[in-house]
N, C-alpha and C positions, 0 to 999 in steps of 0.2 A: 335884519333877522339873522339869527345864528345859522351858520352853514350846517346842512344835514350831514350826519355821520355816514361815511362810506361803509356799507355793510361788509365789505371785504377787509376793512381795517382791523388789525388784531386788537382784542380787548386786553387792556392793561389794568389789573386790579391792584389797588394801592398796598394793602397790608402784606399779602403774600410776596409781592415783588420788592417791597421794602426789606423783608427778611432775606430775600435773595441778594439784595444789594449789600446788606450787612455781612452776609456770607462772603461775598466777593471782597469786601473791604478787609475782613480778617485774613483772607488768603493773600491779598496784596501786602499787608503789613507783615505777614509771616515771611514772605519772600524778602522784604526789606530787612527784617531782623537777621536773616541768614546772610545776606550780602554784607551788612554792617559787621557781623561776626568775622567774615572772611577778611574784610578790610582791617579789622583790629589785629587779626593774626598776622597779616602782612606787615603792618606797621611795627609790631613788637618783635617780629622774628627776622624781618629783612629777607635775606637769602639763605639764612642758616636753617638747616633742617631741624624740626622739632620732634621730640618724642610725643607719643600719643597723650601722655599725662599732661605735658606742657601745652599741647594744642588745646585740649579740653579745658584746662585752667583758664585760658584766654577766651575761648569761644562759648563755653557752656551756658553763660548767662543769656546770650542772644538766642541760642538754640532752645533754651527753656521758654523764652518768650514766644518763639515760633511755634513750639508745641502747644502752648496755651491758646494761641491764636487759631491753630488748626482745629483744636477741640471746640473753640468758639464757633468756627465755621460749621462743624458738625451739628452744633445746637441750632444755629440759624437755618441750616439745611433741613433739619427735622421740623422746625416751626413753619417754614414756608409751605411745605406740603400739607401739614396739618391744618393750617389756616385756610388754604385753598379748598381742601375737601370739606372742612367745617362750614364754609360759606358757599359751597357749590360754585367756586370760582376757578376751577381748573381750566386752563386754556393752553393752546399751542404756544403762545408767546411766553407764558410762564415756564413751560417745559424747556423751551430753547434757551431762555435767559438763565434758568437754573443750571443747564448743562455748561453754558459758557462760564458761569461762576465756578462750577465744580472743577473745570479743567485747570483753573488757577489755584483754588483752595485745596483740592484733593489730588491734583495732578502735578502742577509745577512746584508748589511749595514742598510737598513730601518728596518729590524727585530730588530737589536740591538738598533737603535734609538727609535723604538716603545717601547721596554721593559725598556730602561733606561731613556727616556725623556718623551714620551707621557703617559705611564702607570706606571711611577715610583712610585706614591703613592700606587699602588696595590701590590707591592712586587713581590713574586713568581708568582702570577697570571699574571703579565705582561710578564714574561718569557714564560709562557705557551701559551698566546695569540700570542706572537712573533713567537713561534715555529709553531703554526697553520698557520700564515701568510707565513712563509718560505716554509713549505710543500706545501701549495696551490700555491705559486708562482712557485715552481719547477714543480708541476703537470701542471700548465698553460703553461709553456714553453715546456714541453714534448709533450703535446697535440698539441700545435701549430706546432712543428716540424713534427709530424706525419701527420697532415693535409696538411702541405706545401709540403710534399714528394709525396702526391698523384697526379696523373695526373689532370691537371686543365681542367674542363669541359667548353665548350663554354657558354658564358654569365654568368659564375659564378661570385659571388661577391667577393670583396676584404675586406669585413667586418671582424672585429675581433670577434671571438666567446669567450665571457668572457672579463672582464676588462683587458686591456693590463697591464703587470706588471710595465712598466715605469710610467704609470698614477697612479697606486697604490702607488708606491714609492714616486712620487711627492706629492700625497695627504698627506702621512705621514710626509714628510719633511715640507710641508706648515703648518700642524697642530702643529708640533714641534716649528716652528718659531713663531706661534701665542701664544703658551703656554709660551715660554720664555718671551715674552712681558707681558703676564698676571702676571707671578711671579715677574718680575721686578717692576710692579706696585702694588705688594702685594695683588693681587686678589687670592681668594681661589676657587677651583673648586667645592668643596662640593660634592653633589650627581652627578654632571656632570661627575665625573671621571668614574662612572659606566656606564653612557650613552656612554661615549667615548670608553670604553672597548667593549661594544656591537657593536658600529659603526665599530671598528677595526676588530671584528670578521666578521661582515657583509662584510666589504671590502675584507677580505681574501676569503670568500666564493664566492664573486662576480667574482673573477678571474677564478674560475672553473665552473661558471654558463654557461648557454646558451644564456645569454643576449648579443645582437649584438651591437657593437660599430663601428663607421666609422673609417677607417684607414687613411684617408686623403692622401693616396699615390699619388693621381693625382694632388695634389696641388703643383704648382711650379711657376717659374717666369712668365710663359705664361698664368697662370690661369686668366680667366676673372672675374671681380668683378663689383659691382655697387657702385655708390657714397654713397649710404646709408650704405653699408657694410664698406666702408673705414672710414666714419665718426664714425660709431659705434666702429670700431677697435681703432681709435685714442682716443675715450672717454675711452675705456677699459684700454688702455695703461696709460692714464693720471690718471685714478682712481687707477690703480695698484701702480703707483709711489706715489700718495698721501696717499693711505691707504695700504702700503706695507705689514703690518702684517695681515690684514684681507682679502684682495682681492685674494691672491693665494688660500686660502681655499675656497673662494666663487667660483672661476673659476673651480677648480678641482671638487667641489661639483656639479656644473652645468653639467660638462661632465659626472659625475657618474649618475646623475639623467636622463640625456638625453637618455641613453641606455634604460631606462624603458618606457619613453614616445614616443620613436622613432617609434614603430610600429603603433601608432595612428596619426603620423604626415603625412600629405599628401605627395605624391611623389614629387610634384613640390616644396613645401616648404623645403622638406628634401634636394633636390638637391641644393637649394640656401644656406641652412645652411652649408652643407658639401662641398660647392664650387666644385661640380663635373664639370669636363671639357669635358668628353666624352659624347656627346649628341646623338650619333648614336649607342646606345646599342641595342643588340638583345633582343627580348622579354624574360623575365626571369620568371621561374616557381615560384609560390607562396610558402611561407614558411608555412603559415597556413591560414585557411579560413578567419579569421578576418582581415588579413593584405592585402588581395586583390591580384590581379594578378601582381602588380608591385613590390612586396617585393622580394629582392634578397636573394639567398641562398648561403651558404658557400660551397666552393669546398670540 
């Protein structure tokens, strides 16, 4: 007779965890591509210092592969949560496995990309900022898991507290993509490299901040939209294709800034922007006096 299942043994659902495994695989190969790029630079340069243009001429192909793999991780990370919620298969095991995968795909891989591509001209300072990013990302994931394990209160919000780490990783990948194009065209960053370093530090701290971001967990194939929203979405897609080096940075920057202006956006406009589908919500307690009675609070 088959052995009875231990009721305390965690449930492992196949499809959601398969997507998480694919997320982890993309993150692993992104790290591999960055390491291969560093090895190629070392082989071709030896101990001779390289200009930024020469460095990117050798390494850009591997960094572009890493960028594509990080975006692939974002796709699989989106799918695993959707599949789990669609099949009612959310579980503590899946949440923990997802966080372990995320620390590689959206923590380690972007941190290496940050130090070796975005902040390459700053030398060891780039490594230090990358370490800050990785630590903040790990803290962000740990805090998310602790909050998710708490009992969910009636009328509680699904908002993210702090910038989600996949968005931070996507921003770093998009900035790297833009910088590769800059150096191909022989542009020099000049003083902008220091501004970029400050922005990367701010990005890291934003992950462990209390700034609220929408989760978009309610958006699916049944989500209602307007003709205006469809037209705007089509224009954004067209602009992204036409200006593929610039638009990803613009889109991620808009999301980052939205978290700061969101408390001052009216509840009605916020629902339109975030495409909320649940219109019969219970009254929600205010987060702070300036946000009014309609602001949602995190569980």
